N, C-alpha and C positions, 0 to 999 in steps of 0.2 A: 455314418451311416444314416443318422439326423439325416446328413444335409442333401442326401438321399432323397428318404421321404419328405421334406417341406419339397424341392421342383418336384415331386409328386400333386402330389397337393396344388398349388402351386401352376403345373402345368394343369390339372383338372378343374381347377373356377377359371382358368382362362379358355378352354376350351366348352364348360359352361355354359360364360358369360356369351361365348358364341352360337349357343342352341340357342338360347336367352336370347340369340339376334336376328337371328334366324324367323324363329317362331312369330319374334312382329314383324314380321313382315315387309326387314329393310331390303327385299330385294332389291329394289332401285332405290338408284342413285336419290340422293338432293341434290338439286341445285339454289343454287347463291345468286340474288337478286339485287342491284343498286339498289338502297335507297336515295329517293331526287336528290341533286346536289344540291348545296346549298340549308337542306335541314335537318334540325334534329331532331325527329319523330317522333312522338311521346307512345309509346311502346303499353295497352291495356290488358287487365286482365277479358275482358272480351270486346265480343264485337261492336261498339259503341261509345259514344266520347261521353256517355252517365257511368263505364265501368269505372275502377278507379288506376290512377299511372301508375304503372309498374315500374318503368324505368324510364328514359330519353336512350335514343342511339343517339353514335358518335356523328360529325360528317360523314360521309364519304362510306358511309355504313354499308354490308354485303348483309342481308339477312335471310337464311332457307324456309326456305314454306312446307311446312307439313301436309297442312289440308284446308282448305277454305272453306270459308263459310259467310253469308248473306248477313246483314245486318244493318246499320246505320245508313243511310246514303250520303260520303264524304264528296268533296270536290276538293282536288289539291293539282299538283304541279301534269300528273299524268289522264288528271278526268274528272269526269262523275262519275263515282259508282257506290255500290250495293254492295262491293265485294270483301272482305275485311280473312289480310291471312293469317294466321296460325303458324309464331316462328322459335316456340317453344311451349313444351305445358302452358299452358294458361295463361298465354301473351300472344298478342295478334294487334295485327298494327294497318292500317287498311290502303288496300290495293288504289289507291289515289297517289299512293307518295312513292310506293315501287316500283320499280320500269318492267315489266314480266311482256310489253311487245305483243298481250293481248290484250282486249275490252274482256274478254271471257275468262273463266277458272283456267290456269295452267296445273292445279291438285286435286288430287282428289276432295272431292266433300268432309270437311269435320266428320263427326257420326254426334 
């Protein structure tokens, strides 16, 4: 009886997680984009070099872009831009270092 109750509880938790993810607007798949080859890109807490470095991406990294916002203008291997990519909660990289194949935004604008 205890085993059945545990499985029901786990199943309910998984179902609840699915509802939370669906409610969060995860209806569209997130695309991963390559970071410029040969670069270890700094990840910042906001869309400017004035924000703290949160971490550094390794060589040959690929990043998801959840949303984008305008910030400091940066020049990099993919041009000069003021678009910053949100790759995780509180984590931004300049789009000048991410190969999106576009000079415009490729994801929704961050709130």
